[in-house]
C-alpha positions as CSV (number, residue, x, y, z in Angstrom):
1,Y,140.2,87.1,265.3
2,Q,141.4,90.1,267.2
3,R,144.8,91.1,268.8
4,R,145.2,94.6,270.2
5,V,147.4,96.3,272.7
6,H,146.4,99.6,274.5
7,G,148.6,101.4,277.0
8,A,150.1,104.6,278.1
9,D,153.6,105.8,279.0
10,H,152.5,107.6,282.2
11,G,149.5,109.1,283.8
12,E,148.6,112.7,284.7
13,E,147.9,114.6,287.8
14,F,144.9,117.0,287.5
15,G,144.9,118.4,291.0
16,E,143.1,115.5,292.6
17,N,145.6,115.2,295.4
18,R,148.2,117.7,296.7
19,N,146.7,120.3,294.3
20,M,149.4,119.2,291.8
21,Y,149.1,119.4,288.0
22,S,151.9,117.3,286.4
23,H,152.8,115.7,283.1
24,G,155.6,113.1,283.7
25,A,157.3,115.1,286.4
26,G,156.3,113.1,289.4
27,I,156.0,109.5,290.6
28,Y,152.7,109.7,292.6
29,Q,150.2,106.9,291.8
30,E,148.3,109.1,289.3
31,E,151.4,109.2,287.1
32,V,152.8,105.7,287.5
33,H,149.8,103.4,287.9
34,V,148.6,103.2,284.3
35,P,146.5,100.4,282.6
36,M,147.6,98.2,279.8
37,I,144.9,96.3,277.8
38,L,145.7,93.2,275.8
39,I,142.9,91.8,273.6
40,N,143.5,88.4,272.0
41,D,140.5,86.2,271.1
42,K,142.7,83.1,271.2
43,L,144.0,83.8,274.7
44,K,141.4,82.0,276.7
45,S,142.7,82.4,280.2
46,W,145.5,83.4,282.4
47,T,145.9,79.9,283.9
48,K,149.4,80.4,285.3
49,F,148.2,83.4,287.3
50,K,144.9,82.3,288.9
51,D,145.6,84.1,292.2
52,Q,146.2,87.4,290.3
53,V,143.2,87.3,287.9
54,Y,139.8,88.8,288.5
55,K,136.8,88.9,286.2
56,D,134.4,91.7,285.7
57,D,130.6,91.3,285.4
58,Q,131.0,90.7,281.6
59,G,133.5,87.8,282.1
60,R,136.5,89.8,281.0
61,Q,139.7,88.8,282.7
62,F,142.1,91.2,284.4
63,L,145.6,90.5,285.6
64,S,146.9,92.4,288.6
65,G,150.4,92.8,289.9
66,L,153.5,95.1,289.4
67,R,154.6,95.3,285.8
68,T,156.8,97.8,284.1
69,H,157.4,99.2,280.6
70,V,160.5,97.0,280.1
71,D,158.0,94.1,280.1
72,I,156.0,95.3,277.1
73,T,158.3,94.0,274.4
74,P,158.5,90.4,275.6
75,T,154.8,90.5,276.4
76,I,153.9,91.6,272.9
77,A,156.2,89.0,271.5
78,D,154.4,86.3,273.5
79,F,151.1,87.8,272.7
80,I,151.6,87.5,268.9
81,G,153.5,84.2,269.1
82,A,156.9,85.6,268.2
83,S,160.2,85.3,270.0
84,I,162.9,87.8,270.7
85,V,165.9,86.4,269.0
86,N,168.5,88.9,270.2
87,R,167.9,89.5,273.9
88,S,170.0,92.6,274.1
89,I,170.2,95.0,277.1
90,L,167.2,96.8,275.5
91,H,164.9,93.7,276.1
92,Q,165.4,92.8,279.8
93,G,161.8,92.6,280.7
94,K,159.5,89.7,281.5
95,S,156.4,88.7,279.6
96,F,153.1,89.4,281.5
97,L,151.8,86.1,280.0
98,T,154.6,83.8,281.3
99,S,156.2,85.5,284.2
100,D,155.2,86.4,287.8
101,P,154.9,90.1,288.5
102,H,157.9,92.0,289.8
103,Q,158.3,92.1,293.6
104,C,159.6,95.6,293.3
105,V,159.7,98.2,290.5
106,P,162.0,101.3,290.3
107,L,160.3,104.6,289.6
108,Y,161.7,107.7,287.9
109,A,160.1,111.0,286.8
110,M,160.3,111.2,283.0
111,H,161.3,114.9,283.0
112,A,163.5,114.8,286.1
113,P,165.1,111.4,286.6
114,D,167.9,112.8,288.7
115,A,165.6,114.8,291.0
116,V,162.6,112.5,291.4
117,Y,163.0,108.8,292.0
118,G,161.6,105.9,294.1
119,R,160.8,102.3,294.4
120,I,157.5,100.4,294.9
121,C,157.4,96.9,296.5
122,G,153.9,95.6,296.7
123,S,151.9,98.4,298.3
124,I,154.9,100.1,299.9
125,K,156.4,103.0,298.0
126,A,159.6,105.0,298.9
127,M,160.2,108.2,297.0
128,N,162.6,111.1,297.0
129,D,162.7,114.5,295.4
130,D,164.5,117.8,295.8
131,M,161.6,119.6,297.3
132,Q,160.2,117.2,300.0
133,G,163.0,114.7,300.6
134,P,162.6,111.0,301.3
135,R,159.1,109.7,302.0
136,L,157.4,106.3,302.5
137,Y,153.8,105.5,301.8
138,N,151.5,102.5,301.9
139,V,149.6,103.1,298.7
140,S,147.0,100.4,299.5
141,S,145.7,102.3,302.6
142,D,146.8,105.8,301.6
143,H,145.6,106.3,298.0
144,T,146.4,110.0,298.0
145,E,149.9,109.5,299.4
146,D,149.4,112.1,302.1
147,N,150.6,110.0,305.1
148,D,154.4,109.9,305.1
149,L,155.5,106.9,307.2
150,S,159.3,107.3,306.8
151,Q,159.9,108.9,310.2
152,L,157.2,107.0,312.1
153,T,159.5,104.4,313.4
154,P,163.3,103.7,313.2
155,K,162.5,100.6,311.1
156,N,160.5,102.7,308.6
157,K,163.4,105.2,308.3
158,I,165.8,102.4,307.5
159,L,163.4,100.8,305.1
160,T,163.0,104.1,303.3
161,Q,166.8,104.6,303.1
162,N,167.3,101.0,301.8
163,M,164.6,101.2,299.1
164,L,165.8,104.6,297.9
165,K,169.5,103.4,297.8
166,K,168.4,100.4,295.6
167,S,166.3,102.7,293.4
168,D,169.2,105.2,293.0
169,D,171.6,102.3,292.1
170,E,169.1,101.1,289.4
171,R,168.6,104.7,288.2
172,Q,172.4,105.1,287.8
173,W,172.7,101.8,285.9
174,S,169.8,102.7,283.7
175,V,171.2,106.1,282.8
176,A,174.6,104.5,282.0
177,V,172.9,101.9,279.7
178,W,171.0,104.6,277.8
179,E,174.1,106.7,277.5
180,Q,175.8,103.7,275.9
181,V,172.8,103.1,273.6
182,L,172.8,106.7,272.5
183,R,176.5,106.7,271.8
184,N,176.1,103.5,269.7
185,L,172.7,104.1,268.0
186,D,174.1,103.0,264.6
187,K,174.7,99.5,266.0
188,Y,171.1,98.8,267.1
């Protein structure tokens, strides 16, 4: 019987779009949309998520939806049949196997979290950086993220501002949490 987990911390940009080459410094789809593969012979189906599951031509099942790295620890715990006894601030995620996907996920560039941040809700992504400023994309219809919708209508401008404000609040909270963790490493 097999149990395996394969994943990545972030993707890469190799000049496909915007002629950018980046390693963890941006939040375009090439860098934030990464696969995670769970293999478990005993896991027969994703019955709770029928509307989010699709099968390939070999019968393998795939679960779609917004997930994030904080979900990995609880997912692996469910996956191997363990439980997280001490649900500290470090384990705030939701298991892929037992929880619905997130409605929205904050995004931060690994190497520049203060300078590059955003938020994705379904197929709508707001992002901000020091070079280009606030932008809004529909990543379902604009895969290359070339069509900035933020200034198209007053409603889009407000949506962009609200999504980025929420993302910035989450980023500041996350930075404060990790600063606390780093100050108290010997307690974890």
